[in-house]
One Martini backbone bead per residue (centre of mass of N, CA, C, O) as a GRO file, in nm:
protein
   89
    1ASP     BB    1   2.114   0.495  -1.460
    2VAL     BB    2   2.172   0.768  -1.331
    3ALA     BB    3   2.133   0.700  -1.031
    4TYR     BB    4   2.362   0.493  -1.011
    5GLN     BB    5   2.596   0.661  -1.116
    6TYR     BB    6   2.580   0.869  -0.903
    7LEU     BB    7   2.649   0.675  -0.662
    8ILE     BB    8   2.921   0.594  -0.771
    9ASP     BB    9   3.049   0.889  -0.817
   10ASN     BB   10   2.940   1.007  -0.508
   11GLY     BB   11   2.851   0.800  -0.339
   12SER     BB   12   2.623   0.640  -0.094
   13TYR     BB   13   2.518   0.876   0.096
   14ALA     BB   14   2.222   0.901  -0.037
   15VAL     BB   15   2.184   0.642   0.121
   16ALA     BB   16   1.927   0.609   0.357
   17THR     BB   17   1.788   0.575   0.654
   18GLU     BB   18   1.548   0.640   0.866
   19GLU     BB   19   1.735   0.686   1.100
   20SER     BB   20   1.948   0.881   0.959
   21TYR     BB   21   1.680   1.000   0.780
   22PRO     BB   22   1.413   1.141   0.877
   23TYR     BB   23   1.100   1.224   0.853
   24GLU     BB   24   0.975   1.589   0.891
   25GLY     BB   25   0.826   1.707   0.660
   26ILE     BB   26   0.707   1.972   0.524
   27GLY     BB   27   0.940   2.247   0.475
   28LYS     BB   28   1.205   2.121   0.484
   29SER     BB   29   1.534   2.093   0.457
   30CYS     BB   30   1.811   1.972   0.319
   31ARG     BB   31   2.059   1.742   0.514
   32VAL     BB   32   2.282   1.618   0.355
   33SER     BB   33   2.545   1.393   0.440
   34LYS     BB   34   2.872   1.257   0.409
   35ASN     BB   35   2.850   1.126   0.716
   36ILE     BB   36   2.678   0.916   0.619
   37THR     BB   37   2.624   0.581   0.667
   38PRO     BB   38   2.576   0.352   0.445
   39PRO     BB   39   2.401   0.049   0.403
   40VAL     BB   40   2.526   0.072   0.114
   41LYS     BB   41   2.733  -0.029  -0.178
   42ILE     BB   42   2.764   0.102  -0.486
   43THR     BB   43   2.947  -0.035  -0.785
   44GLU     BB   44   2.708  -0.163  -0.966
   45TYR     BB   45   2.525  -0.214  -1.275
   46VAL     BB   46   2.234  -0.374  -1.435
   47GLU     BB   47   2.069  -0.404  -1.736
   48VAL     BB   48   1.731  -0.529  -1.768
   49VAL     BB   49   1.537  -0.642  -2.049
   50GLY     BB   50   1.197  -0.787  -1.981
   51ARG     BB   51   1.017  -0.746  -2.224
   52GLY     BB   52   0.799  -1.024  -2.220
   53ASN     BB   53   1.023  -1.174  -2.004
   54PRO     BB   54   1.002  -1.318  -1.701
   55ASN     BB   55   1.245  -1.514  -1.701
   56LEU     BB   56   1.464  -1.297  -1.711
   57ILE     BB   57   1.402  -1.174  -1.439
   58LYS     BB   58   1.440  -1.435  -1.268
   59GLU     BB   59   1.746  -1.478  -1.356
   60ALA     BB   60   1.850  -1.192  -1.251
   61LEU     BB   61   1.768  -1.239  -0.955
   62MET     BB   62   1.946  -1.491  -0.907
   63TYR     BB   63   2.232  -1.365  -1.005
   64TYR     BB   64   2.208  -1.053  -0.869
   65GLY     BB   65   1.969  -0.990  -0.708
   66PRO     BB   66   1.848  -0.724  -0.610
   67MET     BB   67   1.587  -0.506  -0.751
   68THR     BB   68   1.483  -0.280  -0.971
   69VAL     BB   69   1.190  -0.112  -1.110
   70SER     BB   70   1.064   0.010  -1.424
   71VAL     BB   71   0.802   0.224  -1.564
   72ASP     BB   72   0.661   0.314  -1.868
   73ALA     BB   73   0.403   0.581  -1.824
   74LYS     BB   74   0.361   0.726  -2.125
   75GLN     BB   75   0.151   0.559  -2.205
   76LYS     BB   76  -0.188   0.560  -2.245
   77SER     BB   77  -0.249   0.283  -2.099
   78MET     BB   78  -0.138   0.423  -1.811
   79TYR     BB   79  -0.338   0.659  -1.723
   80PHE     BB   80  -0.570   0.442  -1.591
   81TYR     BB   81  -0.410   0.289  -1.401
   82LYS     BB   82  -0.474   0.032  -1.151
   83TYR     BB   83  -0.409  -0.085  -0.836
   84VAL     BB   84  -0.520  -0.408  -0.712
   85GLN     BB   85  -0.548  -0.547  -0.409
   86GLN     BB   86  -0.583  -0.885  -0.328
   87LEU     BB   87  -0.710  -1.092  -0.111
   88CYS     BB   88  -0.660  -1.370   0.061
   89ALA     BB   89  -0.869  -1.647   0.180
   0.00000   0.00000   0.00000
């Protein structure tokens, strides 16, 4: 919530493309400029709590469009979690 509200309050200039703000390696200073034309303009956000209800997430995706997802990784069950991508044969 805080990140989205920051973008709404301060303009979406903090959202940059790789082309307008390329990665230059460690040790470089931040050079964010309000002159960057953002690829998107965020005007509002909606919080959807879909804990245990994947259908709610599906419905929100259909209704609101693209979304970001956050995971509360403070639980001990997440300490040793590993994502394993399995290739389809």
